[in-house]
TORKOL-4160 file (C-alpha; in steps of 0.2 Angstrom, whole numbers, padded with zeros to 4 digits, m for minus):
338
<pt num="1" X="0516" Y="0629" Z="0367"/>
<pt num="2" X="0526" Y="0642" Z="0359"/>
<pt num="3" X="0544" Y="0640" Z="0353"/>
<pt num="4" X="0549" Y="0653" Z="0365"/>
<pt num="5" X="0542" Y="0643" Z="0379"/>
<pt num="6" X="0552" Y="0628" Z="0373"/>
<pt num="7" X="0568" Y="0638" Z="0375"/>
<pt num="8" X="0563" Y="0645" Z="0392"/>
<pt num="9" X="0568" Y="0630" Z="0402"/>
<pt num="10" X="0574" Y="0639" Z="0418"/>
<pt num="11" X="0582" Y="0624" Z="0427"/>
<pt num="12" X="0601" Y="0624" Z="0428"/>
<pt num="13" X="0612" Y="0610" Z="0423"/>
<pt num="14" X="0620" Y="0603" Z="0439"/>
<pt num="15" X="0639" Y="0608" Z="0440"/>
<pt num="16" X="0647" Y="0605" Z="0457"/>
<pt num="17" X="0664" Y="0599" Z="0464"/>
<pt num="18" X="0669" Y="0589" Z="0478"/>
<pt num="19" X="0670" Y="0570" Z="0482"/>
<pt num="20" X="0653" Y="0561" Z="0485"/>
<pt num="21" X="0650" Y="0543" Z="0488"/>
<pt num="22" X="0643" Y="0534" Z="0473"/>
<pt num="23" X="0630" Y="0521" Z="0477"/>
<pt num="24" X="0619" Y="0510" Z="0466"/>
<pt num="25" X="0601" Y="0513" Z="0472"/>
<pt num="26" X="0592" Y="0498" Z="0479"/>
<pt num="27" X="0574" Y="0497" Z="0474"/>
<pt num="28" X="0560" Y="0500" Z="0486"/>
<pt num="29" X="0553" Y="0483" Z="0491"/>
<pt num="30" X="0537" Y="0489" Z="0498"/>
<pt num="31" X="0523" Y="0491" Z="0485"/>
<pt num="32" X="0518" Y="0509" Z="0481"/>
<pt num="33" X="0500" Y="0514" Z="0481"/>
<pt num="34" X="0490" Y="0526" Z="0469"/>
<pt num="35" X="0486" Y="0543" Z="0477"/>
<pt num="36" X="0488" Y="0561" Z="0474"/>
<pt num="37" X="0488" Y="0576" Z="0486"/>
<pt num="38" X="0474" Y="0585" Z="0478"/>
<pt num="39" X="0460" Y="0572" Z="0481"/>
<pt num="40" X="0445" Y="0576" Z="0471"/>
<pt num="41" X="0447" Y="0594" Z="0471"/>
<pt num="42" X="0453" Y="0594" Z="0453"/>
<pt num="43" X="0435" Y="0591" Z="0447"/>
<pt num="44" X="0433" Y="0610" Z="0448"/>
<pt num="45" X="0444" Y="0618" Z="0435"/>
<pt num="46" X="0443" Y="0634" Z="0445"/>
<pt num="47" X="0450" Y="0627" Z="0461"/>
<pt num="48" X="0468" Y="0629" Z="0457"/>
<pt num="49" X="0471" Y="0636" Z="0440"/>
<pt num="50" X="0487" Y="0630" Z="0432"/>
<pt num="51" X="0499" Y="0645" Z="0429"/>
<pt num="52" X="0509" Y="0649" Z="0413"/>
<pt num="53" X="0527" Y="0655" Z="0414"/>
<pt num="54" X="0528" Y="0662" Z="0396"/>
<pt num="55" X="0545" Y="0664" Z="0388"/>
<pt num="56" X="0555" Y="0667" Z="0403"/>
<pt num="57" X="0567" Y="0655" Z="0412"/>
<pt num="58" X="0556" Y="0654" Z="0428"/>
<pt num="59" X="0551" Y="0635" Z="0429"/>
<pt num="60" X="0559" Y="0633" Z="0445"/>
<pt num="61" X="0550" Y="0648" Z="0453"/>
<pt num="62" X="0533" Y="0641" Z="0447"/>
<pt num="63" X="0537" Y="0624" Z="0453"/>
<pt num="64" X="0543" Y="0630" Z="0470"/>
<pt num="65" X="0527" Y="0641" Z="0472"/>
<pt num="66" X="0516" Y="0627" Z="0467"/>
<pt num="67" X="0523" Y="0617" Z="0481"/>
<pt num="68" X="0522" Y="0631" Z="0494"/>
<pt num="69" X="0504" Y="0635" Z="0489"/>
<pt num="70" X="0499" Y="0617" Z="0490"/>
<pt num="71" X="0509" Y="0614" Z="0506"/>
<pt num="72" X="0499" Y="0629" Z="0515"/>
<pt num="73" X="0482" Y="0623" Z="0509"/>
<pt num="74" X="0486" Y="0605" Z="0515"/>
<pt num="75" X="0488" Y="0612" Z="0532"/>
<pt num="76" X="0472" Y="0622" Z="0532"/>
<pt num="77" X="0459" Y="0616" Z="0519"/>
<pt num="78" X="0446" Y="0627" Z="0526"/>
<pt num="79" X="0453" Y="0641" Z="0516"/>
<pt num="80" X="0456" Y="0642" Z="0497"/>
<pt num="81" X="0473" Y="0641" Z="0490"/>
<pt num="82" X="0482" Y="0658" Z="0490"/>
<pt num="83" X="0491" Y="0662" Z="0474"/>
<pt num="84" X="0509" Y="0667" Z="0477"/>
<pt num="85" X="0521" Y="0678" Z="0467"/>
<pt num="86" X="0533" Y="0669" Z="0455"/>
<pt num="87" X="0539" Y="0686" Z="0451"/>
<pt num="88" X="0545" Y="0688" Z="0469"/>
<pt num="89" X="0552" Y="0671" Z="0472"/>
<pt num="90" X="0561" Y="0671" Z="0456"/>
<pt num="91" X="0569" Y="0688" Z="0459"/>
<pt num="92" X="0575" Y="0683" Z="0477"/>
<pt num="93" X="0582" Y="0667" Z="0469"/>
<pt num="94" X="0591" Y="0677" Z="0456"/>
<pt num="95" X="0597" Y="0689" Z="0469"/>
<pt num="96" X="0608" Y="0675" Z="0477"/>
<pt num="97" X="0624" Y="0674" Z="0467"/>
<pt num="98" X="0629" Y="0657" Z="0460"/>
<pt num="99" X="0646" Y="0660" Z="0468"/>
<pt num="100" X="0638" Y="0661" Z="0485"/>
<pt num="101" X="0647" Y="0648" Z="0495"/>
<pt num="102" X="0631" Y="0642" Z="0503"/>
<pt num="103" X="0626" Y="0635" Z="0487"/>
<pt num="104" X="0642" Y="0624" Z="0486"/>
<pt num="105" X="0642" Y="0625" Z="0467"/>
<pt num="106" X="0658" Y="0624" Z="0457"/>
<pt num="107" X="0654" Y="0634" Z="0441"/>
<pt num="108" X="0666" Y="0639" Z="0428"/>
<pt num="109" X="0666" Y="0657" Z="0421"/>
<pt num="110" X="0658" Y="0651" Z="0405"/>
<pt num="111" X="0645" Y="0642" Z="0415"/>
<pt num="112" X="0641" Y="0657" Z="0425"/>
<pt num="113" X="0639" Y="0668" Z="0410"/>
<pt num="114" X="0627" Y="0655" Z="0402"/>
<pt num="115" X="0616" Y="0654" Z="0418"/>
<pt num="116" X="0615" Y="0673" Z="0418"/>
<pt num="117" X="0611" Y="0674" Z="0400"/>
<pt num="118" X="0597" Y="0661" Z="0401"/>
<pt num="119" X="0590" Y="0666" Z="0418"/>
<pt num="120" X="0591" Y="0648" Z="0424"/>
<pt num="121" X="0592" Y="0645" Z="0443"/>
<pt num="122" X="0594" Y="0631" Z="0455"/>
<pt num="123" X="0582" Y="0624" Z="0468"/>
<pt num="124" X="0597" Y="0627" Z="0480"/>
<pt num="125" X="0594" Y="0646" Z="0478"/>
<pt num="126" X="0575" Y="0643" Z="0482"/>
<pt num="127" X="0580" Y="0635" Z="0499"/>
<pt num="128" X="0589" Y="0650" Z="0504"/>
<pt num="129" X="0576" Y="0662" Z="0497"/>
<pt num="130" X="0562" Y="0654" Z="0506"/>
<pt num="131" X="0571" Y="0654" Z="0522"/>
<pt num="132" X="0577" Y="0672" Z="0521"/>
<pt num="133" X="0563" Y="0681" Z="0512"/>
<pt num="134" X="0548" Y="0670" Z="0511"/>
<pt num="135" X="0536" Y="0673" Z="0496"/>
<pt num="136" X="0522" Y="0686" Z="0495"/>
<pt num="137" X="0504" Y="0685" Z="0487"/>
<pt num="138" X="0503" Y="0686" Z="0468"/>
<pt num="139" X="0493" Y="0702" Z="0468"/>
<pt num="140" X="0507" Y="0711" Z="0477"/>
<pt num="141" X="0520" Y="0707" Z="0464"/>
<pt num="142" X="0511" Y="0701" Z="0448"/>
<pt num="143" X="0520" Y="0690" Z="0436"/>
<pt num="144" X="0525" Y="0697" Z="0419"/>
<pt num="145" X="0525" Y="0684" Z="0405"/>
<pt num="146" X="0534" Y="0696" Z="0393"/>
<pt num="147" X="0551" Y="0703" Z="0394"/>
<pt num="148" X="0569" Y="0696" Z="0392"/>
<pt num="149" X="0571" Y="0677" Z="0396"/>
<pt num="150" X="0583" Y="0682" Z="0410"/>
<pt num="151" X="0573" Y="0697" Z="0417"/>
<pt num="152" X="0570" Y="0699" Z="0435"/>
<pt num="153" X="0563" Y="0713" Z="0446"/>
<pt num="154" X="0575" Y="0721" Z="0458"/>
<pt num="155" X="0564" Y="0730" Z="0470"/>
<pt num="156" X="0547" Y="0727" Z="0478"/>
<pt num="157" X="0535" Y="0737" Z="0489"/>
<pt num="158" X="0536" Y="0737" Z="0508"/>
<pt num="159" X="0519" Y="0728" Z="0508"/>
<pt num="160" X="0525" Y="0714" Z="0497"/>
<pt num="161" X="0541" Y="0712" Z="0508"/>
<pt num="162" X="0531" Y="0711" Z="0524"/>
<pt num="163" X="0518" Y="0699" Z="0517"/>
<pt num="164" X="0532" Y="0688" Z="0511"/>
<pt num="165" X="0540" Y="0687" Z="0528"/>
<pt num="166" X="0525" Y="0679" Z="0535"/>
<pt num="167" X="0529" Y="0664" Z="0524"/>
<pt num="168" X="0547" Y="0662" Z="0528"/>
<pt num="169" X="0552" Y="0644" Z="0529"/>
<pt num="170" X="0564" Y="0636" Z="0542"/>
<pt num="171" X="0579" Y="0631" Z="0532"/>
<pt num="172" X="0581" Y="0616" Z="0543"/>
<pt num="173" X="0564" Y="0610" Z="0537"/>
<pt num="174" X="0568" Y="0610" Z="0519"/>
<pt num="175" X="0577" Y="0595" Z="0511"/>
<pt num="176" X="0587" Y="0598" Z="0495"/>
<pt num="177" X="0597" Y="0585" Z="0484"/>
<pt num="178" X="0607" Y="0589" Z="0469"/>
<pt num="179" X="0616" Y="0578" Z="0456"/>
<pt num="180" X="0635" Y="0580" Z="0456"/>
<pt num="181" X="0642" Y="0575" Z="0439"/>
<pt num="182" X="0660" Y="0574" Z="0444"/>
<pt num="183" X="0675" Y="0573" Z="0433"/>
<pt num="184" X="0666" Y="0559" Z="0423"/>
<pt num="185" X="0651" Y="0571" Z="0419"/>
<pt num="186" X="0638" Y="0558" Z="0423"/>
<pt num="187" X="0621" Y="0567" Z="0422"/>
<pt num="188" X="0609" Y="0553" Z="0419"/>
<pt num="189" X="0606" Y="0535" Z="0425"/>
<pt num="190" X="0602" Y="0527" Z="0442"/>
<pt num="191" X="0619" Y="0527" Z="0449"/>
<pt num="192" X="0624" Y="0545" Z="0448"/>
<pt num="193" X="0632" Y="0555" Z="0463"/>
<pt num="194" X="0619" Y="0564" Z="0474"/>
<pt num="195" X="0623" Y="0577" Z="0487"/>
<pt num="196" X="0619" Y="0573" Z="0500"/>
<pt num="197" X="0617" Y="0554" Z="0496"/>
<pt num="198" X="0600" Y="0547" Z="0493"/>
<pt num="199" X="0598" Y="0537" Z="0509"/>
<pt num="200" X="0585" Y="0531" Z="0522"/>
<pt num="201" X="0590" Y="0525" Z="0539"/>
<pt num="202" X="0608" Y="0523" Z="0531"/>
<pt num="203" X="0602" Y="0512" Z="0516"/>
<pt num="204" X="0604" Y="0519" Z="0498"/>
<pt num="205" X="0587" Y="0524" Z="0490"/>
<pt num="206" X="0582" Y="0527" Z="0473"/>
<pt num="207" X="0577" Y="0545" Z="0468"/>
<pt num="208" X="0559" Y="0539" Z="0466"/>
<pt num="209" X="0559" Y="0531" Z="0483"/>
<pt num="210" X="0563" Y="0548" Z="0491"/>
<pt num="211" X="0550" Y="0557" Z="0481"/>
<pt num="212" X="0536" Y="0544" Z="0485"/>
<pt num="213" X="0540" Y="0543" Z="0503"/>
<pt num="214" X="0539" Y="0562" Z="0505"/>
<pt num="215" X="0522" Y="0562" Z="0495"/>
<pt num="216" X="0515" Y="0548" Z="0505"/>
<pt num="217" X="0518" Y="0559" Z="0521"/>
<pt num="218" X="0509" Y="0574" Z="0513"/>
<pt num="219" X="0524" Y="0584" Z="0506"/>
<pt num="220" X="0523" Y="0590" Z="0488"/>
<pt num="221" X="0540" Y="0588" Z="0479"/>
<pt num="222" X="0549" Y="0600" Z="0467"/>
<pt num="223" X="0559" Y="0591" Z="0455"/>
<pt num="224" X="0571" Y="0597" Z="0441"/>
<pt num="225" X="0574" Y="0586" Z="0426"/>
<pt num="226" X="0587" Y="0586" Z="0413"/>
<pt num="227" X="0581" Y="0590" Z="0395"/>
<pt num="228" X="0591" Y="0580" Z="0382"/>
<pt num="229" X="0598" Y="0588" Z="0366"/>
<pt num="230" X="0591" Y="0586" Z="0348"/>
<pt num="231" X="0577" Y="0573" Z="0347"/>
<pt num="232" X="0578" Y="0571" Z="0366"/>
<pt num="233" X="0569" Y="0588" Z="0369"/>
<pt num="234" X="0553" Y="0580" Z="0363"/>
<pt num="235" X="0551" Y="0571" Z="0380"/>
<pt num="236" X="0546" Y="0588" Z="0387"/>
<pt num="237" X="0541" Y="0598" Z="0372"/>
<pt num="238" X="0535" Y="0586" Z="0359"/>
<pt num="239" X="0517" Y="0582" Z="0353"/>
<pt num="240" X="0514" Y="0569" Z="0365"/>
<pt num="241" X="0518" Y="0580" Z="0380"/>
<pt num="242" X="0508" Y="0594" Z="0373"/>
<pt num="243" X="0493" Y="0583" Z="0369"/>
<pt num="244" X="0493" Y="0571" Z="0383"/>
<pt num="245" X="0505" Y="0576" Z="0397"/>
<pt num="246" X="0515" Y="0561" Z="0395"/>
<pt num="247" X="0534" Y="0562" Z="0398"/>
<pt num="248" X="0543" Y="0548" Z="0389"/>
<pt num="249" X="0562" Y="0549" Z="0387"/>
<pt num="250" X="0570" Y="0540" Z="0373"/>
<pt num="251" X="0578" Y="0523" Z="0375"/>
<pt num="252" X="0595" Y="0521" Z="0382"/>
<pt num="253" X="0600" Y="0514" Z="0365"/>
<pt num="254" X="0595" Y="0530" Z="0356"/>
<pt num="255" X="0603" Y="0541" Z="0369"/>
<pt num="256" X="0619" Y="0531" Z="0366"/>
<pt num="257" X="0618" Y="0531" Z="0347"/>
<pt num="258" X="0614" Y="0549" Z="0345"/>
<pt num="259" X="0625" Y="0555" Z="0360"/>
<pt num="260" X="0611" Y="0564" Z="0368"/>
<pt num="261" X="0617" Y="0575" Z="0382"/>
<pt num="262" X="0610" Y="0588" Z="0393"/>
<pt num="263" X="0604" Y="0604" Z="0384"/>
<pt num="264" X="0595" Y="0612" Z="0399"/>
<pt num="265" X="0582" Y="0607" Z="0412"/>
<pt num="266" X="0564" Y="0609" Z="0417"/>
<pt num="267" X="0556" Y="0609" Z="0435"/>
<pt num="268" X="0539" Y="0603" Z="0440"/>
<pt num="269" X="0529" Y="0601" Z="0456"/>
<pt num="270" X="0525" Y="0582" Z="0459"/>
<pt num="271" X="0508" Y="0580" Z="0468"/>
<pt num="272" X="0504" Y="0561" Z="0467"/>
<pt num="273" X="0507" Y="0544" Z="0461"/>
<pt num="274" X="0498" Y="0531" Z="0449"/>
<pt num="275" X="0502" Y="0513" Z="0450"/>
<pt num="276" X="0499" Y="0500" Z="0436"/>
<pt num="277" X="0492" Y="0485" Z="0445"/>
<pt num="278" X="0496" Y="0474" Z="0431"/>
<pt num="279" X="0515" Y="0477" Z="0430"/>
<pt num="280" X="0518" Y="0485" Z="0447"/>
<pt num="281" X="0526" Y="0500" Z="0439"/>
<pt num="282" X="0520" Y="0517" Z="0441"/>
<pt num="283" X="0520" Y="0536" Z="0436"/>
<pt num="284" X="0522" Y="0551" Z="0446"/>
<pt num="285" X="0509" Y="0565" Z="0444"/>
<pt num="286" X="0515" Y="0583" Z="0442"/>
<pt num="287" X="0509" Y="0600" Z="0439"/>
<pt num="288" X="0517" Y="0610" Z="0425"/>
<pt num="289" X="0519" Y="0628" Z="0422"/>
<pt num="290" X="0513" Y="0629" Z="0403"/>
<pt num="291" X="0495" Y="0634" Z="0407"/>
<pt num="292" X="0479" Y="0623" Z="0405"/>
<pt num="293" X="0481" Y="0622" Z="0386"/>
<pt num="294" X="0499" Y="0622" Z="0384"/>
<pt num="295" X="0501" Y="0605" Z="0391"/>
<pt num="296" X="0490" Y="0589" Z="0391"/>
<pt num="297" X="0477" Y="0599" Z="0382"/>
<pt num="298" X="0470" Y="0583" Z="0374"/>
<pt num="299" X="0472" Y="0572" Z="0389"/>
<pt num="300" X="0455" Y="0563" Z="0387"/>
<pt num="301" X="0460" Y="0556" Z="0370"/>
<pt num="302" X="0475" Y="0547" Z="0377"/>
<pt num="303" X="0474" Y="0528" Z="0374"/>
<pt num="304" X="0489" Y="0524" Z="0385"/>
<pt num="305" X="0488" Y="0524" Z="0404"/>
<pt num="306" X="0488" Y="0534" Z="0415"/>
<pt num="307" X="0477" Y="0549" Z="0409"/>
<pt num="308" X="0483" Y="0566" Z="0415"/>
<pt num="309" X="0472" Y="0570" Z="0430"/>
<pt num="310" X="0468" Y="0587" Z="0423"/>
<pt num="311" X="0474" Y="0599" Z="0409"/>
<pt num="312" X="0491" Y="0607" Z="0414"/>
<pt num="313" X="0496" Y="0591" Z="0423"/>
<pt num="314" X="0506" Y="0577" Z="0417"/>
<pt num="315" X="0515" Y="0560" Z="0422"/>
<pt num="316" X="0532" Y="0553" Z="0421"/>
<pt num="317" X="0537" Y="0535" Z="0425"/>
<pt num="318" X="0547" Y="0530" Z="0440"/>
<pt num="319" X="0561" Y="0523" Z="0429"/>
<pt num="320" X="0563" Y="0540" Z="0420"/>
<pt num="321" X="0563" Y="0549" Z="0437"/>
<pt num="322" X="0577" Y="0538" Z="0443"/>
<pt num="323" X="0587" Y="0541" Z="0427"/>
<pt num="324" X="0584" Y="0560" Z="0423"/>
<pt num="325" X="0579" Y="0569" Z="0439"/>
<pt num="326" X="0594" Y="0579" Z="0445"/>
<pt num="327" X="0588" Y="0591" Z="0459"/>
<pt num="328" X="0575" Y="0589" Z="0472"/>
<pt num="329" X="0568" Y="0600" Z="0486"/>
<pt num="330" X="0553" Y="0598" Z="0498"/>
<pt num="331" X="0548" Y="0602" Z="0516"/>
<pt num="332" X="0552" Y="0588" Z="0527"/>
<pt num="333" X="0535" Y="0578" Z="0531"/>
<pt num="334" X="0538" Y="0579" Z="0550"/>
<pt num="335" X="0538" Y="0598" Z="0548"/>
<pt num="336" X="0521" Y="0599" Z="0540"/>
<pt num="337" X="0512" Y="0596" Z="0556"/>
<pt num="338" X="0522" Y="0609" Z="0565"/>
């Protein structure tokens, strides 16, 4: 993984206003089971090659497209997965101003300038882009790994626009959640403010519960995570992540002592879950956007469970999901059968 790739995070730090209920997340009492949405198809490395975002801030676009590609295939497995254009969906996301009232963001002038400079986006923009524009095939708007970190294409061919329109999503079918730091600027931990609140049938839920429930019903989940400053960056961009695909955030003690705060974000597509029968704990399986050799390249030599299911894929514990995930989106499971 290049230094440029480490700097090209592409997932914005949440910053919103408003009053949101703060709830302590109750653990899910039902035991979770191991599964992943791809089944045995990953035994074929050519079935769904992992893409590489390069040095651009486009991780949200790659994670969103991975979810859309997998979603369409899960509904019709008689056809191969159709590669979709990250160039297109990223441009449509960037075309939605961060001051757009539909996003319900409350960014300062400085924050707006920082987001523009880095090219970072929010999944909230993807929800609107998928509903208004859809996404076209990759061959109609090929992705460029080169160029400025915040570059995006302004125009596309009529064929690309027409093809994208065939994959528009119903906005009502897309679920979106985002952390609201509030005046106390609480970005991390299980008791953060989410908008809307993480609930099921009126009861508070952990972030990992929401993700697991969607996955169990056949919906891939796009998740944005905070990347910590200083040594905390190693969780996503250190040697262990590069070699084995394991995401391990530092201890709470180290975070407090070193005053590690958010320095950016990274988004991935969650496709499964692995349960440790001995402890009852588990890890979420995800698809990254660093290619097959830029992430979990040495996965077979890992002596700690679980082993990444394939090169380019990784895993993150439920505990770290509950503490460090700060934005989610997925198609509502009941909409998958529509």
